[in-house]
N, C-alpha and C positions, 0 to 999 in steps of 0.2 A: 696863046702863050706869049709872054713878054720877050722882047728881043733886045740884044745889045744895040746901043745908040738910039733906042727909043727914048722919048722924053715923057715923064709921068709926073704931073703935079709939081713941076719946077725942078725935077731931078733927071739927069741923063744917065741911063743905064750903061755902065762902062764895061763890066765883065761879070759873067755868071760865076758865083763862088760855090754854090751848092744847090742841088735839086733834091727835094724830099718827096714823100708820097702826095702831099697836098700843097706844097709851097716851094718857092725858089728864093734864094738869097743872092742879091746882086751887090757888087760895089757900084756906087752911084756918085755923081758929081752934082752938087747943088749949083744951079746955073748962076744965081745971083751972087754967090760968095766964092765959087770955084773950090769949095771944100769937099773933101771926100767923106762919104758915109756908107753905111750898108742899109739895104732895103730888103725886108722880108715881105714877100708878096704871095697871096694865095693864087694857085693855078686856076685858070678859068673854070674848070669843071668842079672846083671846090668853092669858088667865090660865092655861089648862091645857095650853099648848103649851110643851114643854121648852126650845125654842130662845129663845122670847120671854122666858121666865122667867130663863134663863141670862143673856141680854143685860141685863135689868133689874137682876139681882143683881150682875152684873159692874160696872155703872155705880155701884151703891150701894156696893159694897166698895171701889172706888177712891175714891169721893167721901168716904167716912167717914174716910179717912186724910188728906184735904186740910184744912188749916187756914191759909188765906191770904186776904188782902183781895181778891185778884184771881181767886180760884177759888171757885166755889159750894161751900158747905159742906153735906154730907149728914150728918144727925144720927142717924137710926135707920131700920131696915129691918124690914118685915113680910113673912115668907115664907108668908103665908096662902094656902090652896089657892084660895079664891074671889076674894080681893081683894089680890093681892100688890102692895106699894107701898113707897115710901120717903118720908121726911120730910126736907126741906132748908130752908135759910134762904130767907126771902121777900125777893126783890130786885125791887121794883116798877119794871120797865122792860121795854122791848122789845129785840129783837135788832138787830144791825147789818143783817141781811138785810131787816128791815122798813123800816129807813131807806133802804136801796138801792131797795127796791120803791116807796117813796114818792118816790123821786128827791130825797131830802133831802140833797143833796151839801153844802149850806151848813153843815149840822150837823157832818158829817164834817170839813169844812175848818176849822171853828172849833175843834174839839176834837181834831184829828188827832194832835198829839204826845202828848196825855194818853191817848188811846185806844190808840195804838200802843205806848206805854211800858207801860201797864197790862196789855195782853194779853201782851206779851213778858215782863213780870215774873211774871205768873201761870204762863206756860209754863216759865219758868226754874225756878220752884219745883216744878212737876210733874215736870220732867225730873230735877231734883236729888233729888227724893223717890223716883226710880227708876221713873217711869212715862212712857210715850210716849202722848200724847193720841190721835193718829192720825186725828182728824177736825176739824182746825183750819180754820174757815171763818167767814164773817160770821154764819151761822145760829147758831153756837155761842159767840157773844160777846154778852152782855147789856150794854147801855150805858144809863145814866140820863141825865137832861137836863144834868148837870154834866160828863159824859164819864167818869164812874167805870165801870170795866169789870170784868166777871166772866166767866171761862171756864166753860162748862157742857158737859154731855153726854159722859160717859165710857163710853158703851155699848160702844165697840170699843177702848178704851184697854187697853194691855198693860204688864205689868211688863217692864223691860229685863233680859234674861237676864244673869246674872253667874255666875262660877265654873263649877260643874258644869252649871248650867242651859244654858249655851251648847252643851254637847255634845249635849244632848237636843232642841235646837231643830229643828222640822220645818216646812217650808213647807206652807201650806194655801191655801185660796181667798183671794185678796186682798180686803181690806175697806177701805172709804173712800169718799170722794166724788170722782168722776173728775176734775173741774176742779181739784182741790186736792191730788192724790196725787203724791208724789215718785216718781221712777223706781224706786227700791229698794222702795217700798211696793207699787207695782204688781206687782213680782216677788215680793212677800211675803218679802223678806229679813229677817234678824234685826232686831227693833225697835231704833231708834236715834233719839235726840232730834233729829238733823239732818233727819229726815223732817218733823218738826213745823216746823222752820225753813223748809223749802221751802213747806209749806202756809201758813205765816204770810206768806211772801213773796207767794204767790198771793193771799192775803186782802188784803194792803196794796195790791196791784196793782188788785184789783177795787174796793176802797173809794175809791181815788183816781181811777180812770178810768171806773168804771161797767161794766166788763167783765172777765172773767177773762183771764189771759195767753194761754190757748190755747182755740180752739174747733174742733170737729170735725163732720163730716157724720154720724158714727155714734159709738157708744161706743168701738169699737176704734180708730177714726180719732183720736178725742180722746186716748185713752190713749197711742197711738203718738207723738203730738206731744210729749208730755212727754219722750220719749227723743230725738226727731230734730229738732224745730223750735227754732231759736234765738228766744227771746222778744224782741219789740220792747221798747224802753224805755217805761215808763209815760208819759213825756213825749210820746211819739208820738201818744198818744190824748188827752192832756190837756196842752196847751202851757203851762198855768199851773204845772205841776210843775217843780221845779228839776232840773238835770242831776245834782247830787250826790245827790238823793233817788232818782232813777232808777238810778244806779250802786249805791246801797245795796240796792234791791229786786232788781236783776239778780244781785247776788252771792248772794243767798239762793236764787235760782232756778237755780243751777249744777246741771248734770246729775249730776256726780259729787259725792257728799256731802263728799268731802275738800276740794273747792273752795269749800264754803260756810263761814260762821262755824262754829267748833267747837261752840258752845253758845249759849244765849240770853243769857248774861252778855256774850259777845262782841257779840251782836246789839245789846244795850243800849248798849254802849260805842260801837259804830258809829252807832247812832241819835243819840246825844248829839253826835257829830261833825258830823252833818247840821245845818248852821246854819239852813237854811230849807227847808221842805217845799214850800210854795206861794209862787210869786213875788209874788202879790198880798197875802200876809200878812206884815206887817213882822216883822223878825227879833226885836225886843224882845218882841213878843207871844208868839212861839214859845218864847222863853227862859222867859217866865213860866209857860207851860204845863208 
């Protein structure tokens, strides 16, 4: 396992930011420039496993193509046998999941419009670049104290098939996070940006109510609810939310993707039309955001 102050391919590991099941993320300093970056590194027990390497390199290959203020930028990839990793920009902040776990709803409330707009703008860019994120959730949105937002984690992101690629599409085992998966993603249908819109709707639901739109007694029960259960409006769980915001979220949670906004540009237009998200936050403050 890598340790702080260890040097790896020209980078000194400065502090451990996060440990996952198969990887660690460190803040690192590039020795030749003294600039700070982040490094995602496979754990030793995962480094020689083909599936974990493939997932890491998929994330890196997608991220290297991303150049947007609301999407984390991946700069270089090492396919080293012992220490496979990639280097990305260092964005000193926690995820929205950490804010939810800390029950810091006042932060979300204060910066709601900026966060929601930033996330949708980043996802609009990803989809327009030909990729579906496929794991949109609070865990994969970094937000600093000003409400600046960056989309992270492209481990299961996929290229949207075009032209001949559509003919060769084959369904496989569904991937994603059960509370946030669109019905068509659960069926592993052809990737489409509208499944990210559904996941974004689930994310906004949880960020404003403290709970996901659906809960189940088992994994299969939860997944089936995405197909069969009509979601309650977010205002049913948080009476401070406006009806117009609830309508906006419910439109993104439509079971059929044809009933959702066509793309994130439409989502952003619809978000702009929502004059007020929280009843207790004056309109003029929302407009400034």
